Structures are given as C-alpha cells and as structure tokens.
N, C-alpha and C positions, 0 to 999 in steps of 0.2 A: 528223850526232854531228861535237863540235869535236876536232879532230887531237891525239892525247894531247902529243906536244909543244909545240901551240900551247896547251894547256889549261895544260904546266904554263910556260909563258913568262908567261901572262896572271896565272898566279896569283901565281909568284915578283915578278913588276915590280908587282904588288899591295903584295905584304906588304913587300917594301923601301921602296916610298914611303912605307908609313907611317911606318916610321923614320926615314926623309932628310927627313921633314916635324916631327920630333921632334929633331935632331941643332943647332940653336941655340940648345934648352931646360939652362939648369944645371938641376941636380939637385933641388934646390928650387924648380923649378917644376911637376915631376911630380908631386904633392901635392895644389896648392891647387886650392880651390873655393870660388869667392865666391857665387857661387848656385846654385839646386837646377837651374835648368834647362844647367846647364854640368858638365861631369865631367873633373876631373884629366885627365891628358894618362898617366899612367899607368894608371887606368884600362878607357880610350878602348885602351892596346896589348892587355890583357889580353883584356877581353870581345872583340874581333875574333880570338882564340886561342880563346877558350872555344868562339865560334860553332864552328870547323872541329872541337873535339873532339869535341864535344857532339853534335854533326848529322851526321859525316862517321865520326871516328875509333870514337869509342866502340861505336857500334853494325856499324862495316862493315869495320875493320881488324880483322883477325883477329890476336889477342895484344896487340893496343893495351894499354900501362898508361898507365894517365894520372899527366898530370905530379904531382898533387897533388889529396890529396881535398878540401880545402876549398875549391878553387879555381872549382868551380861555382857555391858557395855565395858566393862573391867577386863573379862575373865575370858573371853571370848580372845582365840587365837587367830586360824585364819578362815571364819566359816563365813563365806562370802553371802549365804543363806539363810543365816539368821540373825545378819545384822551388821550396824556399825562397831567398831573396837579401837582403843588402843593402839596404836604403833608401836607395834614391836620394840623398835629400838628407844619407846619411852618409859617399858619398864619398868626400870628403877628411878623413873622419877614418883612414884604411886607412895608417898609416903602414909597417906592412905589409900583405903586403909588399913590400919592401924595389923597388928600382927595376931594381936587378940580377938581382934572383932575375926579378922581371914579364920580363927580355930571354931572361932563361935560360930560362922558358916559352914566352916565341914562338918563339925557334931550335930549342927540341924539337919544338916543334908544325910548324913548316915541315917539318922533315927528314922526319917521320913522314909529313903530307901529300905532297910530294913522290914519295917513296916510293912511295905508296897510290898516287898518279896514275899512275907511269911503271905501272902495269901494267894500267892503262884501265881510264874509269870506266865503270858500264853505265851505260845510257840510265835508267832510274829514279832512279838517282842526282844523273842530270846539272844538275836542275830545282835540288834542293837545294844541290850545290857552286857552282851558278854564283850562287843565293842569295847563299851567303857571300861571294865574291868581291867582290860589289856591292856587299853588306852591309859590309862592311871600306872600297871605297871612299866609302859616303854617313860611314862614321865619322873619313875621312880629312879631306872638308871639316868634321865636325864638331869635329877637333884644330883646323885652322888655325883657327873661328873659336871656340872657348876660348879656346886661345891668345892672344888676340886680347882676348879678355874680362880673361881671368887677368893680364895686362900694363896692358890699360889701365886696369884699377880697381886697379892698384899706382898709390901716391901718383906713384911717381917717373915716371912714364911712359915707360919702357925702351924702345928699339929691341929689333927680334928681329936687327936684322943677316940681313935674307934678301933677294933678290933678286927673289921674288914682287912681282910689279906690282898692288896692290891696284884704283888708281882709273886704268884707261886711256880716253882720252876716243873718243867716235863723231865723228868731224868733217863728217860731212853736215850738210846744210843737216835742219832740221825739217821733217816735211810729211805727206799726211792718207790714208792708203791707205784708195779706195772699196772697198767688198766688198757686194758685189748681195745681196737677199733669194735665199733658199731652201733645199733641202734640201741637206745637209752630211753626210760621214761621217766620227766620232769614233773615238778608240782606237785600238789597235795592233793592227796587220796584219803578218803573215810569221812565220819561223820561228827570228827572230833574238831575244834574251832581252828579256824588259820584264818587272814588276812585273806582280801578278794587279788591280791596279786598275787599270790601262791596259786590262783586255779585256773583252771585250763590246762590241766594235764596230757602231756603233747609229747612226741618221739623227735628226738634229736637223733644226728648222728654223728659221734665222735672218733676224727683218730687215735693210733695209738698213744697215750703221754705218759707219762711217769710225776708222780706229785709227793712231798714229802708226805715224810710221816710228825713230824715236827716244827713248828712256829719259829722265824729268824732272832735269834733270841741275842741280847743286848749287845756281847761280843762281840757277835758277829757284824754287827750295825758299824760298832768302834772301828773296827777293820775297814770299811765302807769310807768311813770318817779321814782316819788315817792316809788312805789309799790319795786322798782327795774326790772323794766321789761327789762332794758337794759345789766340786768348782771345776770338772768337767764336765761342760755343755754335752756332749759325745753320747751322755748316759740320758736327755733328759727330754722329755715333750719339751715343743717352742713355748708352750703356756706354763709349765713346771718348771722352765729353766727361768724364764719374767717373772716369775711368781716366786721363786728362792734369791732373787738377784733384787726384785725391787721391794721385799720381805725381810733379807738380809738373811735368810735360812739357813743354818752351819751344823744346825743338831734337832735331832728331835723335840716337839715341846715340852717341859719344864725340864732341861739340861741344861748345867750348868758347870761350868771346865771351874777348877777353883783346885791352885797350885800345882796344875797340871795331869787333875785326876776329874773323872767325872764323876760330877753328882745328878741325881733329879731331886725333884716338890714329888711328895706321895702325902698321903693325908695321914702319916705318922712324921712329917715336917721333911725336914733336906736332910737326906743323906748318902752314902755311897751305892752308885749304883751297883745292881746283884749281876753280874754279867753274865749268869749261866739262866736266869730270868725271860721271858719272850718280851722283846720289843713292845712298845706302844708307842701310842699318841702321834703317828704319824701321817701324813699326807696319802692318796694315790700317787701323786708325782712320786713322792722320795721313796714308797713300796716299789714304782716301774723303775726309776732310777737304778738301785738294788740289786731287783731282778736282771735287769740290765747287766748292770757290773758281775752279775757273778754266772753271765753268759744262759742264763734261764729267762723264765719270764712269770706271771702273774695264771692262777689257772682262769678256765670261765667259769663263771659259777655255775655252769649244768656241768662242767667237771670235778667241780667243787662237789654238788650234788652227789655222784653219781659214785665218787669214791668215800665219801666222808666215812662210812660203814667200818674204813681201816685205818680210822686215826679218829687220837683225843679232841673234842672242839670245844670250846668254850672260855679259854684262857683270853680270848683277844678278838674283834671283831676281823674279820680276816678280807682286806679287800680283795676285788674281784676284775680280769679282764674286763668286763660285764656292763655296758651301757644299760639302765634303767630304764628297761620297753617294759610293755604290756604282752603277756600271754598270745597264743591263738585263743579268738573270738572272748577276748577281756570285753568288759563293757563296766561302766561308772553306773553305781548306783544311781538312784535319783535323789535331790535332794543335799543336803547338811550332807551325808555320809556318803555320797559318791564324790566330796573334797577329802576324804581322808587319806587316798592312798592316787587315783589316778590321774590329779594335778600336778603332778611332783611328777613326771615319766618323762623329761625334758633334762639334760644337761647333767647329770649324776652315773657315780657309780655305783654295783651292788657292792654289799658285800654280806659276808655270810659266817653264821656260826652263831654269834651272843661274844660273853662277857664277863668278866669278874664284876664288872658293875648291872649285868642284867638279872632283873628278879625271876625268881624260882617258878617253874610253872610258863613259860614265858615262851623261846623257844622252840622250835623245829627244825629238821634236817633241811626241810621246804621254806623256810624263814628268810624272806629279802629284804633286808635291811638297803639303807641307799642314802648319801651324801654327797655333797658336788666335792671335786676331788682335790680344792684346797683345805679341806676341814682337816681335823686332829684332835681335839678338846675331850674327841670318846677313847675309850681306848681298841686303837687300829691299830694291827698290824700286819705282818704276810706270813703266808709260805709260799714257797716256790714250786715250781712247776717246769717239765720241759719237756718238748716233745721228742 
C-alpha cells in the first residue's frame, strides 16, 4: 500500500501540473474545438475532476455534496454505465460553464479529495484512485497536443511561449540491434501500477530480427517525400492510399513548405524544420509506407518490448505493426472502470514508448497506447525493423 503522504503528494502534483499546462492560454483558447478528436482545454480540466468526483467522492466520502448537478452530464466522456453525456463533437459548444467556474470546480474537488486521502485509502479503492491519477496524466498529454492542434489551426500560427522542448535530438549514430530468435515473456509483472491491458504475462515466440537504435528523423522523411513517397500507391495499404488521396495528405501534420523549404508549427510558432530531430505527427499509414520505401517494416509490439532495453525511448510514440488486442486471459472489470480499455480493442494499432508530451511517472516498457491508423495529432513517429 502506498504511504498516505506519498499518495497525497502524487495526487497534488498531478492536479497542479494540469493547471500549469494551461497557464499560457488566453481565456478564448479554453473553448475551441477544431475537430472531433480534439477537446477544448476547459473540458479536460472538468473531465479529469469529474472522474474523482464520480468514482471516489460520491460513492466513498461520507457527506460529500456534488459541486453541480449538471456537471456529470457535461464532463462524462464515454462511460455508458454512468449515464448520459454531451456528445464528443459538441464539447466546443459549451460556452457555459465558464472557465472560472470550471477552475472553482477543480479546486473544490481537489480539496475534498485531499481531505479524503488524509484519512487513509482502503486497499479495495487503491486501484481506482491510481487509475484516476494516471487518467489525469493521460489528459495532460492530451492537453498539450490538443492545445497545439488548436493553435496550429489558428491562421496566425501563434506561439504559446513555453519552455517545453518538442524536438530533442538523438545524437548517436544509427545502428541495428540484433535480437535472436527465441521465446520471450511479454506483459507487466510486479506490484507497481499498470493498466489492465498490460496484464496477462505470457510467452511469445519471435524469429530473428533487427531493430534500429534510433527513431526516423525529419531529414530521412524529407527524402521519402522528395522521392515521391506520397504519390507511389505501391508503398501504401489500400486504406492508407484512400485516406491520403481523399484528404490530400502530402506531408506530416503541421508541415508547411515555404519558398521551397520545409517548416513546421510548434508551440514556439512557425519555424524551420530541424532535420536531425525525430519525425512526429504521422499516421500509421505514413509510417508503414515509409518503412516499405526503406525495404524495412515496423516492429511488432512484442519485438519492441523485448528489444527496448537496448535503445532510448520516450521522445515519440512509436507505431507498431500490432493490432490492439487483449492478452491471453484478459477480462474486463465490471461496471464503468471496465470501459476504460477493453471496449476499444478493435480497429486500432498499438503504439509503444511515450513522447515529449507524456507526463512524468506515467509510461513503462509494457505500456500499450492505441489509436486508429489515420490519427496523427499526437507525437507519433517510427522506428524501423527488419527480419
């Protein structure tokens, strides 16, 4: 069991970081929703607060009074077990409640939670509490990437004036790591926190393979563009080719060609692309096409997990060739918590590692992120493999 003071500190630091991420925003920035996959910052602030109110305080804190009777409807995301909710595409229409009231809601629930935690948390509630804390850490990453999308689609391409470094460089030379064929164990072990989709430690057989010790860089992907990679249907899945053609995709998200030179939008504003920085904001379709062009492939999530101790990771979420599926013996938890991962195990690809937007003390080498293959507003990149 985690010591009470350590638990209060982890909770408090997590709650504060969410608000720190929002400090550079103007009041108008909090409500914008340019696309269905991006939620307004104000909604993230309320949703991460609602989670603690709904699953911890309401059922477990004696005498707790809910902050506002409408907020469960406003800030529920996809939990069918909990009740009705505002549909995802309408989150940007929520001019009310106002930003000030949402922050008041956060501070009310945070104070109530701290009081509750100081009394000690029973073992039976610990998993839900830790899910709530790590759920907020997930939304901190979403806040960073959603804010970037909001400002990156503003015609002025404004800078956010933050010291956050989006494009760190891997200075080492590219090399291939050889992993011999064999039977390997996959999945989370130990008593530290993990999500249920990491459980079910099991063995897999892997053939001989090699994996790069370095992520693909912007310079390398520019070569792919210059060689006509976006125009060669032979490199693409049929779905990927249709997606690229229908959406007129000719470069990664946020890239702009100006006077013959590539630039990209970052939270520092529009700037010339750093050729040595790792590629970001690509779909699985683009990652696959690039790997085909290089006569390579993407690693499976099992190959990635087995080899990750031989390279540095955490700068970009790394697309894998694996479909997001349950591990052997996986069972969904009962009720709303069971909706957290299990119901999304279809039509998605697994990503491994983490990114510069990922919050501290959140990922691990068994962590399984997942997105639909066309999405790219996260810091998604790729690492090549070959057999």
